[in-house]
C-alpha positions, 0 to 999 in steps of 0.5 A: 500499500502507498502512503498518502500524498497529502496529510491533514494540514498540508497547505496546497496551491491548486492550478490548472496543472492539478485540474481544469476546475482551477481556472484561477489558482487557489490555496487550500489546507487539507483536512483529509484525503478521502481514500474510500471514494473511487476514482480514476488512477492518478487522481484523488478527492480531498476535503479542504479549507480554501485560504484567503490571502491572510491564511484564514479559511473562507470556505470548505470544499471537497475537490477532485484533483491530480496530486502531481499538479498540486504545489505544496506551500509552506503553512503560513505563520499565525500570530495571535492577535494582541489582547486588550486589557479588560476594564475593571469596574471602579466602585463608587461607594 
């Protein structure tokens, strides 16, 4: 049995090389590979989140593609937003 080409968390750039459905390239984060779905040799089904320019997930899609045409990207480094202090109630009595 061959190991899966993609793993959960992989960030991919999908263009026409992966499938004709990607007229405009998209960036996705793999949720899982759907190994139990039947497909043509050399193709795969994946569940993935479509990412915007900031690396935020904007939609969830199930995609049919050729892994050979998918480009692996380095996952964007996410920095947490700065926390604002919580104002304290001042007692007036």
